[in-house]
N, C-alpha and C positions, 0 to 999 in steps of 0.2 A: 641076367637081363635078357628078354627075348627083343632082339634088335631088329623090330619088324619097319621101322622107318629109315629108309635111305634118305640122306640130306636132300632136302628140297622136292622129294618124291610127293606129288599131289599136294605141294605147297599152295596154301590159299583156299584149299577145298577141305580135304580131311585125311587123316592118316588110312593107311590099310590095317585094320584092326586084325589082331590073332583071335578069331571067334571060339576056338577050342580053350585058348587061354582064359577067355572072359566066362565061358562055362564052367571052368575049373574054379575061377573065384567065385562064381555064383554059388557053386555047390557048397563052399565053405563059408560063404558070407554070415549066414544065421549064427553060427559059432563065434566069428570074430566080433558080432554085435553084442552077443551076449557076455562077453568079457568086460564091458564097461560097468564098473561098479564105482559105488560112493565109498568112502574110506571106512564107513560103518561096516561095510560088506553087502549092503542092499543093492540091488541092480539098477543102472539107470534104465529106464522104462523105455526101449526103443524095439519097435516093430520093423523087420526087414520085409519089404514089399518085393522087390525085384531089382535086377541088374539089365539095364535098357540102354542101347545105343540110340542116343536123342539127338535131334535138332536143337542147338542151342539157342534158337531163336524164342523157344518156349520157355526158357530159363532165364530167372532173374535173380541177380545178386545185388541185394538192396543195402546200400550203405548203412542205414538206419538199423539194420540187423546184424551188423558187423559185431564181432566179439571182442573186436581189439579196439582199446581206447585210441591208438594211433592210426587205426584203419591200415590198408595195404600199403606197405611201404615199396615204392616203385623201383629201389635198388635191387629188390629181390625178384622182379619179374624177369629181367634178362637171363640171370643164370637158370631160373625154372625152364625157360624157353629153350635155352640151348641143351639143357637136359633132355626135353622132349625131342629135340631134333635128333638126338642120339639113340632113343629108342623109348619104348613104353614098358614100365616094369610092372607085368599083371600080377605080382605077388603082392604089390602094395595097393591099398584101399583106394579106390577111384573116388573122385568128388562125389558128394552125396545131396541129395535135393530132397523137398518134402512138397507133395502137392497142396498148393493154396489157392483156390479158385480155378480160374483158367490156366495158370502159370505153374510151374515148379520152383519154389525158392530155394536158392543154394544154402546149404547148412554147412558144408566145407568145400574148400577149393576157391576161396575168394580170389587167392594170388593166381592160382592155376588158371581161374577164368580170365584173367588179364593177359597170362602169356598166350592162352589160345587165341585171343584177339590178335596179338602181334603175329602169331603163326598164321593167321587166316582160316583157323579150322572151325567149320560151321557144325561138325558132329563130334562128340565123344561119347564115351559110355559113362553112365551114372549109376549109383545105387539110389533106389527110391526107399525113403524111410518115413516112418511115423512115429510121434513121441506122444506119450500119455499125458505129461504134463509140461508147463513152460519151463520149468526148472531142469527137467530131463534133457529138454532141447538145448537150453543154454550149456548145461554141464556136458554134454556131448560135444557141442561146438568149441567149448573150451579145451576139453580133454583131445579133441583131434588137432589141435594147434600147440601141442607140447613139443618142445625142441628135441630133436634126435641128432646123434653125432652125424656131422657131414650132411645134415638136411638143409636143402637150399630153398624150403619152403618158407613162407613168413610163420613166425611163431609167437606164442604169448610170453610177457615178461610179468613180473611181479605187478607192476602197475595196470596191466590187463586183468590179472586176477582179482586185484582189488576193486576194479572199476565193475567187473562183472558181478562179484559178490554183492557191492553196494546197489546195483540195479536189480538183483535178485530181491534184496532186502525192500528196497523202495516200490516194487511192483507186486510185493506179498507173494512172492513165488516160494520163499521159504519161511518158515515160523519165525517171529521175532525174539528168538531165544538162543542163549549161548552155544547150547549143544547142536542146534542147526547149523549156526555160524561156524562154529569150530570143525563141523564136519565137512562143510563146504571148503573151508582152507585147506584141511588135510586131504581133500579129494583132488584140488586143482594146483595147489603150490606144492609141486613134488620136488622142485629143484632145489627149494630153500630148505634150510636146516631147521631144527625145533625152534631155535631163538627167533629165527625170521618169521615163521610161523605164528609163533606166541605174539610177536609185535604186531602182526597183521590182525589177529583174533583182537587185541586190544584196541586197535583203531576201527575196528567193524563195530565192536560193541559201542564205542562213543558214537559212531554213525548212527547205529540203531537206537541211541538213548538208551541203553540196557545200562544201570548202574551195576557198581561192584561192592556187594555187600553195604548198600546204603550209600555207596560214595559216588557222585556223578564223576564220570571222566571226560576227557577231551582228547582230540588228536591233532596233530600240526599240519595236517594236509588240509587242503582246501575242501570247502562244501559243508554239508550237514554234518553237525556233531563237532566241528573243528574250532580252534580257537578264534579263527578269523570269523567264523559266522557267528559266534558269541559276541564278538566286538560289533560286528555291524548291527546284529540285533540291540544291542545295549548303548549305541552311539558312542563307542569309544574307539580311539585311535587303533589300527591294526597293520599299519606299516607307514613308511615314509610320508606319503601324501595322500593316503588313502580316504581320509576323513578330515575334509576341510573345515567342518563345524566344531573341530577340537583344536583350540589353540597349541597345545603340546603336540609334538611331533613323536608319536609313541609306536612301539612295536608289542606285540603279543609274543614273548619269546619263551619256548620252554628250556632254552639253552642260555640263559642269563647268567650261567655260570663259566660260559666259554668265552675266551678272549677274544676269538675272532668275531663273536657276536657283539660284545661290548665295544670293540673297535668300529663295528659297522653303525652301532647306535651313536657314538660319539661323530663319525663322519657325516650321519644324517643330520645331528643336532646342528654341527657348524654349517653344513649347507643350507640349512634351513633358516639359521640366525642371518647368513650372508643375505638370503633372499628378502628376508622380513625386515632386515634393517635393526634387529634387536635380538637379544639372547633368547633362544628358544631351547627348552629342556627336552629331553627324549625319555620318554615313560617305558617302563618295561613290566610286564606282568608274566606269569609262570603258573603251570599246573605239574602235578605229580604223574608221572607215568608209572604204568605197572602198579596201581594202586593195591596196597596191602591193608585191608581195612582195619586188623587189628592193631597196625602199627602206623597209622595214617600221620598222626600227629608228630611222631618221631621223624616220618619221612620229610614233613614240611621243614622241621627244625634242622634236619641233616642238609636239606637243599638250601636253606637261608645261610647256614654256616658257610658252605661252599661258596654261594655268591657273594658274601661279605669278603671273603678271603680273595676272591677273583678280583673284586673290584679295587681292594686295597692294593692288590699286587699290580694292577693296571695303573693306580696312581703312582706306584714307585716306577713303573716304567716310564712313565712321563716325566716324572722328576728327574730321571737319569738322562733325559734329554735336555735338561735345562740347566743353565748355570747364570751366575749374576756376574755382569761386568760393569765397568766404570764407563758411562757415555762420554761424549765430546763435551759435555757440558758439566762433567764432573759428577754427575748424579747417577746412581745405581740403575742397570737396566737388566732385563731378563732376556737372555739369549737362549733360543732353542735351536738345537742342531742333533739332527737323528744320527744314531751310532752306526752309521752304514758307511762302507769303503766301496766305491765303485771301482771295480779292476778290469773293465772293458770288456771285448767280446772274444769268444773263442775263436781259432784259426779256422777258417771255412773256404778261403779263396784258394782255388787249385790250379787256376789258369792264368798265366801271365799276361795273355793277350788283353790290353785295355779296352778293344773293341768287343771283347767277350767276357765282360763282367769283371775283370780284375787287372790291375797294374802291376801287381807283383803275387808271387807265391807265398802264401801264409805260412810260418813254421809252427808246427804242433805244439811247441813248449812255449809260445808266447801268445799273449793276448793283444787285441788290436782297439785304436780307438774308432770312433765313427767314420773316420775318413781313412781307415786303413792301414794307419801308421802304428808301430810298437807301442804298446801301452806302457809308459814308464812312471807314471805318478804312484 
């Protein structure tokens, strides 16, 4: 790495740029941007214009144009700032901008822009680009945020990929068809495996309202095409207290076969019953993931068999906590006791000084109660 910045040299103004290194980057820049391709082999249509040292006052990084659902994460700014204090790596692509009216809008380098603010740098060098289509712009911005090993920049995760492709569908940047959606997933979601990508394709097909072999699909995320969206549109409950117009406290759960989800429903039904002063039932609905049109009826039957088995198992779990005893009045009573044993806290105190957090040194082979005494029950 050309170490052209001494710590605090020109701090608050601008670094001393290696113009020969910038010229070398500029020479190879067209080839660099020609390497951006979609998964089907077609190029991302980018035109490289120039590499220029620019006053940052003419550059705007607009939050509404960010391609990260979580925007810039502040924790990534300081490490990047320290990296620049150590030197500029001219072999790596600089931030990129696109001319929009009187300004240049940032297309990559959102986190770097914030680190330049902390450094007080008024100038930096940027690649100026143009894009033929909105989807080329979005795809480029996503691809330049892919995580590389030991990279301190902010990078995209699967949630960002999903959000960006949803935006592409919503804004009609890509055709509303499975092949186009699958191509975008394969282009952007490179860190996932085939199963991860297939699940994202299924969710996006639901978002786009594209049926599979005549079967409507849903996804369990929020927004268009989700079970929650369906519940809201049809005035059905979709969460603990999300629909006050429906007496039952319901959930739209695709995981009604999972004991954890069943426990959540029981807890919500109990809390709602306590609040209302009467017993409230908790509803559950489900949908089939990864629809196989030729086997759809069997998929439903299989799911329902698993659901019944899970609910029966939960009933047995509850019964295992109950016993019948004779009360003081001689009448039978139901006693509930969870089959748990509390065995105290692991040894953690290593300081015998009571003024410094401990009254004794705890031994590793013992556990302790809340007051720091050895647990003996």
